[in-house]
C-alpha distance (Angstrom), angle and dihedral (degrees) to the residues before:
residue distance angle dihedral
M1 . . .
R2 3.81 . .
P3 3.80 111.7 .
P4 3.84 116.3 -118.6
G5 3.77 117.3 -81.0
E6 3.83 93.2 -109.4
A7 3.81 91.1 57.2
I8 3.83 90.3 50.9
A9 3.80 90.2 48.6
A10 3.81 92.9 48.5
L11 3.85 88.3 47.5
L12 3.73 93.5 53.8
E13 3.80 91.5 43.3
G14 3.90 91.9 52.3
T15 3.82 94.9 -116.6
H16 3.79 102.6 105.0
A17 3.67 109.8 122.5
D18 3.95 94.9 -142.9
P19 3.79 110.9 28.0
F20 3.83 91.0 167.3
A21 3.80 86.4 65.2
L22 3.73 90.7 64.8
L23 3.72 107.3 23.2
G24 3.86 131.9 61.5
V25 3.86 124.9 33.9
H26 3.85 118.5 -36.1
D27 3.86 137.6 179.5
G28 3.92 111.0 -111.3
P29 3.76 136.6 176.9
E30 3.72 92.0 -91.2
G31 3.91 98.0 38.6
S32 3.63 132.6 -77.7
F33 3.96 124.9 -26.2
A34 3.79 135.3 -173.9
R35 3.66 129.2 -142.7
A36 3.92 122.6 -172.2
V37 3.76 142.0 163.3
L38 3.71 107.8 -128.9
P39 3.76 110.5 172.8
G40 3.81 115.7 -150.8
A41 3.81 93.2 11.4
E42 3.87 119.6 128.8
A43 3.86 94.4 -178.3
A44 3.79 134.5 18.1
E45 3.78 137.1 -173.4
A46 3.92 127.4 -170.1
Y47 3.75 120.7 -128.4
S48 3.80 130.8 -179.9
F49 3.77 121.3 -125.7
A50 3.83 88.3 -102.4
G51 3.88 89.2 61.1
K52 3.87 97.9 -103.9
K53 3.76 115.6 143.9
L54 3.79 107.6 -123.8
G55 3.80 104.3 -178.3
K56 3.75 146.4 -52.1
L57 3.69 124.7 -89.0
V58 3.83 127.5 -145.3
C59 3.79 128.8 -146.1
V60 3.82 107.3 -118.0
D61 3.84 97.5 169.9
P62 3.76 125.5 40.1
R63 3.82 88.3 -136.2
G64 3.69 87.1 74.1
L65 3.75 108.1 -86.3
F66 3.90 116.0 149.8
E67 3.86 130.5 -171.8
G68 3.64 135.0 178.5
K69 3.86 148.2 142.1
V70 3.82 117.2 -91.0
K71 3.69 133.8 -167.6
G72 3.74 124.6 -108.2
K73 3.71 133.4 7.4
P74 3.89 123.1 -37.8
Q75 3.82 108.6 -73.5
P76 3.88 135.9 143.4
V77 3.73 112.2 -65.5
K78 3.74 142.1 -170.1
Y79 3.74 125.6 -142.4
R80 3.90 126.0 -142.8
C81 3.65 104.1 -147.8
Q82 3.77 128.8 -166.8
G83 3.89 128.1 -173.5
G84 3.74 140.2 136.1
G85 3.77 90.4 14.9
H86 3.77 93.4 -57.7
E87 3.80 134.3 105.4
W88 3.80 128.4 -151.3
W89 3.88 140.3 164.7
L90 3.72 125.3 -127.7
T91 3.67 130.1 -174.6
D92 3.80 113.1 -141.2
P93 3.72 110.2 -118.5
Y94 3.89 91.3 -165.6
S95 3.71 94.4 56.9
F96 3.93 91.5 70.4
G97 3.81 124.5 86.4
P98 3.67 123.6 -124.2
V99 3.88 122.6 -74.5
L100 3.77 99.9 -153.2
G101 3.90 114.8 76.0
P102 3.75 139.5 -159.1
T103 3.80 93.7 -86.7
D104 3.75 89.3 58.6
D105 3.74 89.1 47.9
F106 3.75 91.7 53.4
L107 3.76 97.8 45.2
I108 3.87 94.5 43.2
A109 3.88 90.3 49.9
E110 3.79 89.6 47.3
G111 3.79 90.6 49.2
T112 3.87 89.1 -128.6
H113 3.80 99.6 107.3
L114 3.94 107.0 124.2
R115 3.86 96.2 -179.7
L116 3.85 99.7 59.8
F117 3.59 91.2 130.3
D118 3.82 89.2 63.3
K119 3.78 91.1 51.7
L120 3.86 110.9 32.6
G121 3.79 124.3 54.9
A122 3.67 123.9 28.4
H123 3.79 122.8 -31.8
L124 3.76 128.4 179.9
I125 3.78 103.7 -138.5
N126 3.90 148.2 146.1
H127 3.70 111.7 -107.4
Q128 3.81 126.1 180.0
G129 3.78 91.6 -24.7
A130 3.83 98.0 -41.6
S131 3.75 135.3 98.6
G132 3.69 118.4 -137.3
V133 3.86 144.8 104.1
H134 3.74 127.6 -64.4
F135 3.75 114.9 -148.4
A136 3.63 124.4 -161.7
V137 3.87 131.5 167.0
W138 3.90 135.5 173.4
A139 3.68 110.4 -120.8
P140 3.77 109.8 142.1
N141 3.76 98.8 171.9
A142 3.66 101.3 44.3
R143 3.78 122.4 112.4
F144 3.77 94.4 -150.7
V145 3.75 136.1 3.0
S146 3.82 128.5 -166.7
V147 3.76 132.1 179.2
V148 3.72 110.0 -133.4
G149 3.78 128.4 -176.0
D150 3.80 150.8 129.7
F151 3.73 89.4 -61.4
N152 3.85 96.0 62.0
D153 3.81 100.0 28.8
W154 3.74 91.8 -104.5
D155 3.75 89.0 -73.0
H156 3.81 112.2 151.4
R157 3.77 93.4 -158.2
R158 3.77 94.0 64.7
H159 3.96 98.1 63.7
L160 3.71 110.2 26.4
M161 3.82 104.8 169.4
R162 3.87 132.3 -130.5
K163 3.90 116.2 -112.8
R164 3.85 118.3 -136.1
L165 3.72 95.5 -146.3
D166 3.76 99.7 -157.2
I167 3.78 94.9 59.5
G168 3.84 107.5 20.6
V169 3.87 94.0 -117.8
W170 3.79 119.1 140.9
E171 3.78 120.0 -154.6
I172 3.75 143.6 173.9
F173 3.87 135.0 167.4
V174 3.77 111.4 -134.5
P175 3.76 107.7 -161.4
D176 3.80 126.5 -146.5
I177 3.82 101.1 25.7
G178 3.76 125.2 109.6
E179 3.72 141.2 -172.1
G180 3.78 128.7 -38.7
R181 3.86 93.4 37.4
A182 3.81 115.7 142.2
Y183 3.78 117.2 -129.6
K184 3.75 146.2 159.9
F185 3.82 136.6 178.5
R186 3.66 122.5 -105.5
I187 3.84 108.8 -149.5
V188 3.80 130.7 -168.5
G189 3.73 110.3 -156.8
P190 3.90 127.0 -135.6
D191 3.75 89.2 -95.1
G192 3.83 94.8 53.7
A193 3.75 93.9 -105.1
V194 3.82 116.2 138.4
Q195 3.84 110.3 -125.7
P196 3.78 121.3 -141.4
L197 3.90 108.3 -90.7
K198 3.68 107.9 -81.5
A199 3.81 130.5 -141.6
D200 3.77 116.5 -126.7
P201 3.95 108.7 -95.1
Y202 3.85 88.5 -151.3
A203 3.88 96.1 44.5
F204 3.90 115.3 140.2
A205 3.81 91.1 -152.4
A206 3.86 141.2 15.2
E207 3.78 140.0 -165.6
L208 3.72 119.9 -91.4
R209 3.85 114.0 -92.4
P210 3.04 134.9 -70.1
K211 3.79 81.3 39.9
T212 3.88 110.8 72.8
A213 3.90 110.1 -170.9
S214 3.78 121.8 120.7
L215 3.74 121.3 -117.4
T216 3.85 130.2 -139.6
A217 3.79 110.7 -120.1
R218 3.80 140.4 173.8
P219 3.68 124.5 -124.2
V220 3.86 106.4 -69.9
K221 3.77 106.8 -126.5
T222 3.80 141.1 3.1
D223 3.89 101.8 167.2
W224 3.74 98.5 72.2
G225 3.80 117.8 166.0
D226 3.70 101.6 -173.4
A227 3.75 100.9 97.2
A228 3.79 94.9 120.4
H229 3.74 93.1 48.7
R230 3.84 92.4 52.1
A231 3.71 94.0 43.3
H232 3.84 89.9 54.8
W233 3.91 94.2 53.4
A234 3.86 90.7 42.2
A235 3.70 89.7 58.1
A236 3.75 95.7 41.3
D237 3.86 134.6 87.1
A238 3.72 100.9 -130.8
R239 3.79 92.8 -154.4
R240 3.72 87.9 66.2
E241 3.67 98.9 44.1
P242 3.76 129.7 91.4
M243 3.72 109.8 -99.8
S244 3.79 120.2 179.1
I245 3.80 109.4 165.4
Y246 3.72 126.6 -154.5
E247 3.84 109.1 -156.0
V248 3.76 113.1 -149.4
H249 3.78 137.0 -174.3
P250 3.87 97.9 -154.6
G251 3.80 91.8 -152.7
S252 3.72 97.7 60.1
W253 3.89 108.5 24.5
Q254 3.86 84.7 96.1
R255 3.65 134.9 -22.9
D256 3.88 134.3 -144.9
E257 3.81 124.3 -101.6
N258 3.73 88.5 -90.4
G259 3.81 93.3 53.0
W260 3.71 90.7 -109.7
F261 3.83 128.2 130.0
Q262 3.79 116.2 -78.8
S263 3.86 118.8 -119.3
W264 3.66 120.3 -113.8
D265 3.80 90.1 -106.8
A266 3.77 91.7 52.9
M267 3.74 89.8 52.5
A268 3.66 91.0 46.3
E269 3.87 88.4 58.7
K270 4.00 91.9 49.7
L271 3.71 112.1 21.2
V272 3.79 100.5 45.9
P273 3.88 93.3 51.7
Y274 3.83 90.4 44.5
V275 3.84 92.5 51.7
V276 3.83 89.5 46.8
D277 3.81 91.2 50.1
M278 3.89 92.6 46.5
G279 3.80 91.1 52.6
F280 3.73 98.1 -119.9
T281 3.87 115.3 149.9
H282 3.86 98.8 -157.7
I283 3.82 140.7 32.8
E284 3.71 115.8 -149.4
F285 3.79 114.7 -167.5
L286 3.78 125.0 -157.7
P287 3.82 105.3 -115.9
V288 3.71 114.3 -48.9
S289 3.74 97.2 -169.3
E290 3.81 119.4 114.0
H291 3.68 115.9 -80.0
P292 3.77 134.3 167.7
Y293 3.80 104.1 -140.8
D294 3.82 120.4 57.6
P295 3.80 99.3 -153.9
S296 3.81 89.2 59.3
W297 3.74 82.9 71.3
G298 3.91 88.9 -144.9
Y299 3.73 97.5 -56.3
Q300 3.73 92.5 111.5
T301 3.80 100.7 56.7
T302 3.84 128.1 -178.5
G303 3.81 95.2 179.4
L304 3.80 113.0 43.6
Y305 3.76 93.8 173.9
A306 3.92 98.2 46.2
P307 3.79 123.3 77.3
S308 3.83 107.7 -132.8
A309 3.73 116.0 -84.5
R310 3.84 89.2 -137.5
F311 3.75 89.2 87.3
G312 3.70 102.2 40.3
G313 3.80 133.2 -92.9
P314 3.87 125.1 -22.2
D315 3.77 89.9 -104.5
G316 3.81 89.2 65.9
F317 3.77 89.3 56.5
A318 3.77 90.2 51.3
R319 3.82 92.6 48.8
F320 3.82 89.9 49.6
I321 3.82 91.5 56.2
D322 3.77 92.8 45.4
G323 3.75 91.5 52.8
A324 3.84 92.6 47.2
H325 3.69 88.6 50.6
R326 3.76 93.6 49.1
A327 3.84 87.2 52.1
G328 3.76 90.2 50.6
I329 3.80 99.3 -105.9
S330 3.81 124.2 131.2
V331 3.81 121.5 -137.5
L332 3.82 122.9 -142.3
I333 3.71 124.2 -179.8
D334 3.85 131.7 -158.3
W335 3.74 109.9 -113.7
V336 3.86 125.3 -160.5
P337 3.78 113.2 -158.5
A338 3.82 93.4 143.4
H339 3.90 101.4 79.0
F340 3.73 145.7 -14.2
P341 3.83 137.8 -144.8
V342 3.75 121.7 -99.7
D343 3.83 96.5 -131.9
E344 3.81 104.9 146.3
H345 3.76 97.4 -118.8
G346 3.87 90.3 55.8
L347 3.78 134.3 71.6
A348 3.80 99.4 -63.1
H349 3.75 110.4 122.7
F350 3.70 87.1 -15.9
D351 3.73 100.5 -176.8
G352 3.69 96.5 21.0
T353 3.80 93.7 -77.6
A354 3.77 137.7 74.4
L355 3.92 91.3 -84.3
Y356 3.82 106.3 151.0
E357 3.76 94.5 20.0
H358 3.93 133.8 47.2
E359 3.82 118.3 -96.0
D360 3.80 94.3 -139.0
P361 3.92 107.0 75.3
R362 3.87 88.3 -146.0
L363 3.73 84.8 71.4
G364 3.74 105.7 20.4
F365 3.86 105.5 41.1
H366 3.85 124.2 77.8
P367 3.80 108.3 -149.1
D368 3.75 96.7 -162.5
W369 3.83 96.8 57.5
N370 3.82 106.1 19.5
T371 3.65 89.4 -117.6
A372 3.78 139.8 132.4
I373 3.91 121.6 -105.5
Y374 3.75 119.6 -134.4
N375 3.78 116.5 -112.0
F376 3.78 94.9 -118.9
G377 3.83 92.1 -178.3
R378 3.94 92.9 64.5
R379 3.79 108.3 89.7
E380 3.77 93.7 -145.7
V381 3.82 91.3 55.9
R382 3.73 91.5 45.3
S383 3.82 87.0 51.0
F384 3.84 92.5 49.8
L385 3.83 91.2 56.8
V386 3.73 97.9 39.1
N387 3.74 91.5 52.3
N388 3.82 89.2 48.1
A389 3.91 90.2 56.6
L390 3.85 86.2 50.7
F391 3.69 95.3 44.7
W392 3.92 93.9 58.7
A393 3.68 90.6 48.4
E394 3.76 94.4 49.8
H395 3.82 106.3 32.7
Y396 3.74 97.5 35.9
H397 3.83 102.5 26.7
V398 3.81 90.3 -129.7
D399 3.90 110.0 179.2
G400 3.81 94.1 -142.6
L401 3.76 152.0 -19.8
R402 3.81 126.2 -117.0
V403 3.77 100.3 -154.7
D404 3.77 112.4 -142.2
A405 3.77 128.2 -136.1
V406 3.84 97.0 -0.7
A407 3.87 92.5 158.9
S408 3.76 89.0 60.4
M409 3.74 88.5 54.9
L410 3.60 99.0 52.3
Y411 3.73 102.2 52.2
R412 3.83 123.9 58.7
D413 3.95 89.7 -156.4
Y414 3.85 93.9 49.7
S415 3.90 106.8 145.2
R416 3.80 89.2 -13.1
K417 3.82 133.3 122.9
A418 3.86 120.2 -126.1
D419 3.75 94.8 -89.1
E420 3.72 97.0 43.5
W421 3.82 101.9 75.1
I422 3.76 142.9 50.5
P423 3.77 121.5 -127.8
N424 3.72 120.4 -129.3
E425 3.83 123.9 -104.6
Q426 3.77 90.8 -81.9
G427 3.74 92.3 50.9
G428 3.82 93.5 -107.2
R429 3.90 134.9 124.3
E430 3.86 95.6 -121.0
N431 3.84 115.7 114.9
W432 3.85 97.4 -140.1
E433 3.83 91.0 178.1
A434 3.73 90.7 60.8
V435 3.76 91.0 44.6
E436 3.84 89.5 56.1
F437 3.84 90.7 46.7
L438 3.81 93.2 53.3
R439 3.82 91.5 46.5
A440 3.82 89.4 49.3
M441 3.73 91.4 50.3
N442 3.71 96.1 48.1
K443 3.78 93.6 44.9
A444 3.82 87.8 50.1
V445 3.74 96.5 48.7
Y446 3.78 100.4 40.2
G447 3.88 88.6 43.4
S448 3.74 96.5 56.7
H449 3.88 106.9 25.5
A450 3.87 111.6 54.0
G451 3.90 109.9 -153.8
I452 3.76 98.5 22.7
V453 3.90 118.4 122.8
T454 3.73 133.1 -154.7
I455 3.85 120.5 -151.7
A456 3.78 121.9 -163.0
E457 3.91 120.3 -146.7
E458 3.77 92.3 -151.2
S459 3.80 119.1 153.1
T460 3.87 101.8 -175.0
S461 3.78 134.9 74.7
W462 3.78 94.4 -100.3
P463 3.90 100.9 155.1
G464 3.84 121.5 -117.8
V465 3.67 101.1 11.2
S466 3.85 90.3 151.1
K467 3.83 95.5 33.6
P468 3.85 122.3 108.4
V469 3.82 116.9 -93.0
H470 3.87 89.5 -121.1
E471 3.81 86.7 59.2
D472 3.85 90.6 52.4
G473 3.77 92.7 -100.1
L474 3.81 128.0 130.0
G475 3.72 88.9 -109.9
F476 3.85 102.2 -125.2
G477 3.76 117.9 148.2
F478 3.87 93.3 -137.5
K479 3.83 141.7 3.8
W480 3.72 128.7 -147.5
N481 3.74 110.1 -110.5
M482 3.85 98.1 -132.8
G483 3.89 91.7 170.8
F484 3.85 92.1 59.8
M485 3.75 89.4 51.0
H486 3.76 95.1 49.1
D487 3.73 100.0 40.3
T488 3.73 97.7 45.9
L489 3.65 97.1 44.4
Q490 3.72 90.5 49.9
Y491 3.89 87.9 51.0
M492 3.84 92.1 50.0
A493 3.90 91.5 49.5
R494 3.79 89.4 59.6
D495 3.85 122.1 93.9
S496 3.72 107.4 -103.0
V497 3.97 90.7 -119.1
H498 3.88 88.1 64.9
R499 3.88 98.5 44.0
K500 3.73 92.3 88.3
H501 3.91 88.6 69.3
H502 3.78 93.5 50.9
H503 3.75 99.9 45.0
A504 3.85 91.4 131.5
E505 3.74 91.1 65.7
I506 3.85 85.0 78.1
T507 3.73 101.3 32.0
F508 3.82 99.7 42.2
G509 3.74 92.6 69.9
L510 3.78 93.8 62.0
V511 3.81 88.7 62.4
Y512 3.79 92.1 72.8
A513 3.91 98.7 18.2
F514 3.81 89.8 116.1
S515 3.84 99.7 39.6
E516 3.88 88.1 93.0
N517 3.88 135.2 13.5
F518 3.80 95.8 -97.0
V519 3.72 137.1 -158.6
L520 3.79 113.1 -160.2
P521 3.82 106.6 -135.3
L522 3.81 127.5 -155.2
S523 3.85 89.3 171.2
H524 3.76 139.6 172.7
D525 3.83 86.5 -91.9
E526 3.64 92.2 71.2
V527 3.88 95.8 56.2
V528 3.83 103.8 47.2
H529 3.78 140.7 68.7
G530 3.73 97.1 41.8
K531 3.82 95.0 -43.3
G532 3.92 95.1 113.4
S533 3.71 124.9 -150.5
L534 3.85 126.8 -51.1
L535 3.71 89.4 -105.7
G536 3.78 87.2 53.9
K537 3.76 92.8 53.3
M538 3.81 96.1 58.9
S539 3.79 118.7 95.5
G540 3.71 129.0 -116.8
D541 3.84 136.6 32.3
D542 3.82 122.6 -33.7
W543 3.83 91.6 -84.5
Q544 3.75 91.2 49.4
K545 3.80 93.5 45.5
F546 3.80 89.9 57.8
A547 3.78 93.1 45.3
N548 3.71 91.1 47.2
L549 3.76 91.7 51.0
R550 3.81 92.3 47.9
A551 3.83 91.4 49.3
Y552 3.83 90.3 45.6
Y553 3.90 91.7 53.2
G554 3.87 89.3 48.1
L555 3.83 90.7 50.1
M556 3.85 92.0 48.4
W557 3.82 94.4 46.7
G558 3.79 87.7 49.6
Y559 3.76 93.6 47.5
P560 3.79 121.7 91.6
G561 3.80 114.3 -96.0
K562 3.65 138.4 61.9
K563 3.80 117.3 -73.5
L564 3.78 132.9 -116.2
L565 3.92 126.3 -179.8
F566 3.70 127.4 178.7
M567 3.75 117.0 -127.1
G568 3.88 117.1 -88.7
Q569 3.81 92.2 26.7
E570 3.71 89.9 88.4
F571 3.82 90.5 72.2
A572 3.86 94.0 31.3
Q573 3.72 101.0 -102.6
R574 3.87 109.0 -148.0
R575 3.84 101.9 -157.3
E576 3.68 123.9 67.2
W577 3.75 111.3 -99.7
S578 3.77 120.4 -95.7
E579 3.75 129.8 -174.3
E580 3.74 88.4 -146.0
R581 3.72 96.4 72.0
A582 3.84 143.4 28.0
L583 3.81 124.7 -96.0
D584 3.81 118.5 -83.9
W585 3.71 95.0 -101.7
E586 3.82 91.5 164.5
L587 3.71 88.1 73.9
L588 3.83 86.8 80.6
D589 3.76 87.9 76.1
S590 3.77 85.8 74.1
P591 3.86 117.8 83.0
A592 3.79 92.8 -138.2
H593 3.76 94.1 56.4
A594 3.79 94.6 38.7
G595 3.80 85.5 51.9
V596 3.82 92.9 56.7
Q597 3.76 88.8 48.2
R598 3.82 90.9 56.2
L599 3.79 91.2 46.0
V600 3.73 92.4 55.9
R601 3.86 90.9 45.7
D602 3.87 90.6 51.9
L603 3.86 91.9 45.0
N604 3.74 88.3 53.3
R605 3.76 92.8 50.3
L606 3.81 92.0 48.6
H607 3.86 90.6 45.3
R608 3.96 88.7 53.7
E609 3.70 97.3 40.8
K610 3.79 103.7 40.9
P611 3.95 109.7 66.8
A612 3.94 86.7 -164.7
L613 3.88 85.0 70.3
H614 3.76 99.7 49.3
A615 3.85 116.5 10.1
R616 3.73 95.7 80.8
D617 3.74 101.6 30.1
C618 3.83 89.3 130.1
E619 3.79 100.0 40.5
A620 3.81 129.5 76.1
E621 3.78 91.6 -140.9
G622 3.84 86.6 71.5
F623 3.85 94.6 62.2
E624 3.87 134.9 59.5
W625 3.76 129.4 171.6
L626 3.76 116.0 -119.5
V627 3.89 99.5 170.4
V628 3.73 116.3 8.9
D629 3.80 106.0 149.7
D630 3.94 108.3 45.2
A631 3.70 91.9 114.1
S632 3.82 92.6 148.8
A633 3.86 90.3 62.7
S634 3.90 94.3 31.5
V635 3.70 92.2 -130.0
F636 3.76 124.9 150.9
A637 3.81 124.2 -172.8
W638 3.79 130.5 173.3
L639 3.82 135.9 157.5
R640 3.84 123.4 -120.1
K641 3.81 114.9 -155.3
A642 3.79 144.9 165.0
P643 3.75 137.7 -179.8
G644 3.68 113.8 -72.5
A645 3.86 92.9 3.0
L646 3.75 131.1 110.2
P647 3.83 109.0 -106.2
I648 3.76 119.9 -114.9
A649 3.81 125.2 -149.2
V650 3.86 114.6 -148.5
V651 3.81 114.7 -158.1
S652 3.80 126.3 -178.7
N653 3.83 127.7 -173.5
M654 3.70 108.6 -165.3
T655 3.76 99.1 -174.0
P656 3.91 126.0 81.3
I657 3.81 88.4 -119.4
L658 3.75 121.9 108.0
H659 3.78 113.9 -128.5
G660 3.75 103.5 -157.7
H661 3.76 100.5 179.4
Y662 3.82 107.1 24.5
R663 3.73 115.7 167.9
L664 3.90 108.5 -128.5
P665 3.75 119.6 -168.8
L666 3.74 110.4 -135.3
P667 3.75 130.9 -176.6
H668 3.76 99.5 -138.5
D669 3.95 128.0 43.8
G670 3.67 115.1 -130.7
T671 3.92 139.6 55.4
W672 3.79 120.8 -13.4
R673 3.74 111.5 -171.7
E674 3.80 116.3 -144.8
V675 3.87 101.4 -124.3
F676 3.83 97.0 171.3
N677 3.72 137.5 24.4
S678 3.89 121.3 171.9
D679 3.77 90.1 -160.6
A680 3.86 92.1 62.5
Q681 3.85 111.6 131.1
D682 3.93 87.5 -124.4
Y683 3.75 87.1 66.8
G684 3.80 95.0 43.4
G685 3.74 97.6 -94.4
S686 3.75 132.5 130.4
G687 3.71 95.4 -96.9
Q688 3.94 100.1 -119.4
G689 3.64 114.6 148.5
N690 3.83 149.0 121.1
Q691 3.73 103.2 -77.1
G692 3.89 91.3 -105.5
A693 3.85 101.2 -55.8
V694 3.84 147.4 25.2
F695 3.73 129.6 -150.3
A696 3.83 122.7 -133.3
E697 3.75 124.5 -154.9
H698 3.86 131.1 167.5
G699 3.81 88.4 16.1
A700 3.84 101.7 -54.1
A701 3.76 147.7 61.8
H702 3.75 132.4 -147.4
V703 3.73 107.4 -125.4
V704 3.72 141.5 180.0
L705 3.91 113.9 -114.1
P706 3.79 109.2 -165.4
P707 3.87 116.4 -147.1
L708 3.73 115.2 -82.6
A709 3.81 93.5 -4.8
T710 3.70 145.0 126.5
V711 3.79 118.6 -137.6
M712 3.92 127.9 -170.5
F713 3.74 126.3 -159.8
E714 3.82 125.0 -168.7
Y715 3.76 117.9 -154.6
Q716 3.79 111.3 -118.7
G717 3.86 101.0 -176.9
């Protein structure tokens, strides 16, 4: 039976709600029949995949609609088309059955599907005897959804999708296309308005900005060689392992000879050996996900599942991580589940409604960044984000996620005036939906990927950020210690004559140092937007700035907590960081800058080789004050220790005055070897020191404390 004329018209205009009901091969009262839209064809014949001719189709509408009886039961078919003196073959996408199944429907509806990245998006598969791409997208409020791309001339009438009513997911299998094809989704909203073409939220690859289409892509890598690396971390307690993190913006660490971004492969050849040589244990990349605007540094992402095309294909990023792992270096990535930009091709009003975000700007708009806030209370949105965390761990073997802007997620009134936010059901400011999302994410990641770590950038006193979920914590492995960064940098900026009045800016942090599992961050945020470089923050003349910086690094590496240093600061970059240019590597021609680099290298070696400096970073038993109240001399001294390890005394003199006979209390009599001195001539210092060792008796040793310096002594017995 012929469908009514209005149904045919809707089909040809790409506005039919169920194109699979009309197109493809169907059973009829007189046997099977086929119906297809074949633009440009004047004649068409149907064939099976085995090459058997099944029947001839007749053009029944000048806009390209063909119909005809075919032999056999309904099956996938190909059409041999002729027109304008040309011949071509076309596999009928509407002759294939669905790819998603009832189990997918159930888990997606429940919000518990942990393999969404295998189901939604674009996947190169073999389906019912044909190779092609399966497209699936969540758009529950849309009237119609089509996939458009370079394979169908961006014509929305060619591949109108099937809607799975129970879950609001649209899908279609498009045969005979492969990887590297550009595509987007054309969505008609519930009010009939055509939305801007949308990139695929689950796309594995994307075009290089300013282009915004998604790209079909295969799984990135199958020949991983990092089993030993992953096994080590799976068996380790990260809290008791050395962690010295080199934070990198991949677009500006170095540039190529043309001033353009380096590829992942080029970075692997240079960055990995550099990090190994410098003694860092981890690389942490600012967000690598696709983003349209370079100065956002990746923190406003439009493609959470796609490594940015700026640095080449996704396979290059996988090779980088594999190479880093083979060299013993872990790779962390910054992850941004707090908010997303409102670029028209992104998630904003994705299906014509506030789908991923809140409709009410008091809940859904971020005033600091002019971005949209995810609706964490919606199970599909939670699933989208949890699956993304799992995706990076599984597909790219990342060793951890540093989760950005956690504080902005936890509080409904974050950065808002009194009338700009809505209290929770209890009348409070806590965002319990975000709390549940973060707990769900951490449970999923830690539960399925042994050895991974999650690190929260959380700047408030929210309790239990790094406590397990079953202990009512958020479930993170670590938390950035923003208080350490703020207080110590404020102290180091003070003229040394005034430091005695601000002694607590160093000592106060040790009051709460073991309340969480902390990472001590000297991050990119401290060297941008007019803040200058770390060297520039130090007080005094140029000599004192370098001495202060060396002393500060010594104090930080001796302080309990894992370490993080932003690129360039390891050689005392002078200029403020800019994403538009490479670091000032030529500074290493200067002895002062090369000395700081040697100092950081040696600190990393000490940190890695001496369990006393890392094995109890997160436990109070690993720390003991030796000198806490000598404010007049601005001296700080403490002991770092761990079971079975030789203890190390860390002593900082934060004045330019040499203390030649300073009485240092020590817990053991005997020889204490000087294992680090930031005033060493090799680092650019004055060379004052203790001639290799000091001897303690009656509970103390008299030591030389160089000016503006940190010294470490290891007990020898």
